[in-house]
Backbone as CSV, one residue per row, in Angstrom:
resi,resn,N_x,N_y,N_z,CA_x,CA_y,CA_z,C_x,C_y,C_z
1,MET,-22.165,20.088,12.631,-22.639,18.896,11.954,-21.471,18.283,11.176
2,LEU,-21.143,17.053,11.489,-20.100,16.359,10.744,-20.672,15.842,9.445
3,PHE,-19.823,15.772,8.464,-20.277,15.325,7.157,-20.237,13.814,7.086
4,ARG,-21.290,13.214,6.601,-21.391,11.761,6.544,-20.398,11.180,5.547
5,GLU,-19.839,10.035,5.906,-18.867,9.351,5.058,-19.461,9.018,3.694
6,GLU,-20.751,8.735,3.660,-21.411,8.393,2.395,-21.280,9.533,1.388
7,VAL,-21.419,10.754,1.852,-21.284,11.916,0.973,-19.853,12.026,0.478
8,LEU,-18.905,11.869,1.387,-17.505,11.950,0.998,-17.147,10.869,-0.013
9,ASP,-17.680,9.663,0.178,-17.422,8.579,-0.776,-17.959,8.924,-2.150
10,LYS,-19.150,9.497,-2.200,-19.740,9.849,-3.486,-18.956,10.968,-4.165
11,LEU,-18.548,11.953,-3.391,-17.747,13.028,-3.957,-16.400,12.498,-4.439
12,ASP,-15.803,11.628,-3.644,-14.520,11.061,-4.028,-14.627,10.279,-5.325
13,ALA,-15.700,9.550,-5.494,-15.889,8.762,-6.716,-15.978,9.664,-7.941
14,SER,-16.494,10.863,-7.756,-16.640,11.764,-8.898,-15.387,12.606,-9.146
15,TRP,-14.454,12.619,-8.198,-13.215,13.388,-8.328,-12.042,12.436,-8.338
16,MET,-11.624,12.040,-9.498,-10.492,11.139,-9.600,-9.203,11.940,-9.403
17,ASN,-8.214,11.336,-8.794,-6.946,12.016,-8.506,-6.049,11.991,-9.728
18,SER,-6.070,13.061,-10.478,-5.218,13.160,-11.655,-3.845,13.709,-11.304
19,ASP,-3.655,14.134,-10.058,-2.381,14.732,-9.658,-1.466,13.762,-8.925
20,GLY,-1.864,12.513,-8.832,-1.012,11.511,-8.221,-1.124,11.393,-6.718
21,THR,-2.015,12.132,-6.085,-2.171,12.018,-4.639,-3.043,10.818,-4.314
22,SER,-2.910,10.321,-3.114,-3.679,9.146,-2.715,-5.138,9.509,-2.455
23,THR,-5.987,8.538,-2.646,-7.408,8.726,-2.377,-7.629,9.009,-0.897
24,GLU,-6.876,8.338,-0.038,-7.028,8.543,1.404,-6.698,9.989,1.785
25,GLU,-5.639,10.510,1.187,-5.256,11.896,1.449,-6.351,12.852,0.983
26,THR,-6.851,12.617,-0.215,-7.900,13.474,-0.762,-9.152,13.416,0.105
27,LEU,-9.537,12.221,0.532,-10.717,12.080,1.392,-10.535,12.816,2.715
28,SER,-9.359,12.714,3.270,-9.086,13.396,4.531,-9.216,14.908,4.364
29,LEU,-8.631,15.424,3.295,-8.714,16.863,3.036,-10.132,17.285,2.682
30,LEU,-10.823,16.457,1.917,-12.217,16.757,1.569,-13.073,16.826,2.826
31,HIS,-12.850,15.908,3.733,-13.598,15.895,4.984,-13.359,17.200,5.756
32,ARG,-12.107,17.624,5.817,-11.781,18.891,6.478,-12.478,20.067,5.812
33,CYS,-12.400,20.101,4.499,-12.982,21.219,3.755,-14.506,21.229,3.843
34,MET,-15.110,20.046,3.846,-16.570,19.979,3.983,-16.996,20.548,5.337
35,ALA,-16.216,20.275,6.357,-16.536,20.784,7.695,-16.466,22.307,7.745
36,GLU,-15.685,22.895,6.847,-15.542,24.352,6.807,-16.667,25.040,6.042
37,LEU,-17.450,24.271,5.300,-18.538,24.862,4.516,-19.646,25.385,5.413
38,PRO,-20.322,26.420,4.980,-21.522,26.865,5.702,-22.586,25.760,5.679
39,GLU,-23.436,25.765,6.662,-24.483,24.750,6.799,-25.305,24.597,5.514
40,ARG,-25.685,25.701,4.917,-26.520,25.650,3.701,-25.792,24.944,2.557
41,SER,-24.513,25.161,2.425,-23.740,24.493,1.375,-23.654,22.999,1.636
42,ARG,-23.415,22.613,2.896,-23.391,21.179,3.235,-24.737,20.542,2.945
43,GLU,-25.809,21.260,3.269,-27.151,20.748,3.004,-27.353,20.534,1.505
44,CYS,-26.935,21.478,0.711,-27.074,21.397,-0.740,-26.336,20.170,-1.283
45,VAL,-25.105,19.971,-0.838,-24.311,18.823,-1.285,-24.949,17.515,-0.835
46,THR,-25.420,17.464,0.400,-26.059,16.250,0.918,-27.310,15.901,0.126
47,LEU,-28.142,16.899,-0.101,-29.376,16.646,-0.850,-29.078,16.175,-2.274
48,ARG,-28.057,16.739,-2.875,-27.730,16.389,-4.262,-27.056,15.030,-4.376
49,TYR,-26.044,14.766,-3.537,-25.224,13.571,-3.720,-25.621,12.386,-2.854
50,VAL,-26.235,12.623,-1.707,-26.681,11.512,-0.865,-28.130,11.182,-1.160
51,ASN,-28.964,12.194,-1.123,-30.395,11.979,-1.363,-30.724,11.895,-2.845
52,ARG,-29.736,12.236,-3.681,-29.851,12.135,-5.130,-31.014,12.949,-5.713
53,LEU,-31.234,14.106,-5.135,-32.268,14.979,-5.682,-31.785,15.547,-7.012
54,SER,-32.705,15.675,-7.937,-32.376,16.304,-9.222,-32.231,17.804,-9.000
55,GLY,-31.740,18.482,-10.018,-31.608,19.929,-9.925,-32.941,20.603,-9.631
56,SER,-34.004,20.153,-10.293,-35.319,20.775,-10.070,-35.867,20.429,-8.683
57,GLN,-35.633,19.220,-8.214,-36.080,18.849,-6.868,-35.326,19.654,-5.814
58,LEU,-34.045,19.806,-6.034,-33.216,20.573,-5.115,-33.662,22.035,-5.094
59,ALA,-33.938,22.576,-6.266,-34.403,23.967,-6.367,-35.695,24.159,-5.582
60,GLN,-36.614,23.236,-5.748,-37.899,23.336,-5.045,-37.698,23.233,-3.533
61,LYS,-36.884,22.299,-3.110,-36.654,22.075,-1.677,-35.973,23.286,-1.030
62,LEU,-35.050,23.910,-1.753,-34.285,25.025,-1.188,-34.862,26.396,-1.534
63,GLY,-35.929,26.421,-2.326,-36.537,27.691,-2.705,-35.659,28.504,-3.640
64,MET,-35.021,27.811,-4.582,-34.117,28.456,-5.536,-34.571,28.113,-6.948
65,THR,-34.024,28.812,-7.923,-34.254,28.425,-9.307,-33.287,27.291,-9.639
66,VAL,-33.590,26.541,-10.680,-32.716,25.451,-11.098,-31.343,26.003,-11.485
67,ALA,-31.338,27.119,-12.198,-30.060,27.733,-12.587,-29.236,28.092,-11.355
68,SER,-29.878,28.630,-10.338,-29.169,28.995,-9.106,-28.596,27.771,-8.402
69,VAL,-29.315,26.666,-8.450,-28.827,25.423,-7.850,-27.517,25.009,-8.504
70,TYR,-27.491,25.010,-9.844,-26.289,24.573,-10.538,-25.129,25.543,-10.358
71,VAL,-25.427,26.828,-10.290,-24.380,27.812,-10.012,-23.836,27.593,-8.600
72,THR,-24.739,27.362,-7.656,-24.335,27.110,-6.268,-23.469,25.869,-6.163
73,LEU,-23.884,24.776,-6.805,-23.092,23.541,-6.772,-21.723,23.740,-7.414
74,ALA,-21.675,24.469,-8.500,-20.389,24.730,-9.163,-19.474,25.535,-8.239
75,ARG,-20.032,26.507,-7.546,-19.229,27.310,-6.615,-18.730,26.465,-5.444
76,ILE,-19.592,25.578,-4.951,-19.191,24.692,-3.856,-18.059,23.780,-4.321
77,HIS,-18.212,23.192,-5.506,-17.158,22.315,-6.046,-15.840,23.069,-6.182
78,ARG,-15.901,24.262,-6.743,-14.693,25.072,-6.922,-14.068,25.393,-5.563
79,GLY,-14.911,25.773,-4.619,-14.417,26.087,-3.283,-13.762,24.893,-2.607
80,LEU,-14.351,23.727,-2.768,-13.762,22.520,-2.188,-12.428,22.188,-2.850
81,ARG,-12.393,22.317,-4.156,-11.147,22.056,-4.895,-10.043,23.003,-4.417
82,GLU,-10.376,24.280,-4.291,-9.401,25.277,-3.838,-8.967,25.020,-2.398
83,CYS,-9.900,24.630,-1.559,-9.606,24.328,-0.157,-8.647,23.145,-0.065
84,ILE,-8.911,22.106,-0.823,-8.037,20.931,-0.820,-6.634,21.318,-1.282
85,GLN,-6.558,22.101,-2.339,-5.254,22.535,-2.844,-4.516,23.372,-1.809
86,ARG,-5.225,24.264,-1.148,-4.623,25.102,-0.102,-4.029,24.242,1.011
87,HIS,-4.805,23.244,1.456,-4.324,22.352,2.514,-3.109,21.556,2.047
88,ARG,-3.115,21.116,0.803,-1.956,20.379,0.277,-0.714,21.263,0.270
89,GLU,-0.887,22.491,-0.148,0.257,23.408,-0.194,0.773,23.701,1.208
90,LEU,-0.141,23.890,2.157,0.262,24.149,3.525,0.985,22.964,4.153
91,GLU,0.568,21.774,3.767,1.167,20.561,4.320,2.352,20.072,3.508
92,GLY,2.633,20.757,2.405,3.776,20.368,1.576,3.573,19.080,0.807
93,THR,2.295,18.748,0.526,2.011,17.500,-0.194,1.538,17.755,-1.606
94,SER,1.634,19.001,-2.061,1.195,19.320,-3.414,2.110,18.649,-4.427
95,ARG,1.508,18.075,-5.427,2.279,17.450,-6.498,1.939,18.175,-7.779
96,GLY,2.836,18.757,-8.415,2.476,19.412,-9.652,3.419,20.363,-10.089
């Protein structure tokens, strides 16, 4: 399942580039990293950022507690951030 551009746009809007990299570069890497996520993680991100479900709505839909939803989202965000950084380092585009 490819990740919809709408989701990437929303994620990009919430992650400003404080390291001086271009938005296009970040979007490209984010797209790659999103494709590497397990299906359940992609579903969680889609429901939260595209469908705009609240934490409690997301918890109900996924059969999780609200606390678990927020922990899961935080882990996904951290994983995406780390994935993007890894790709930048591998490609020699890290600035910092």
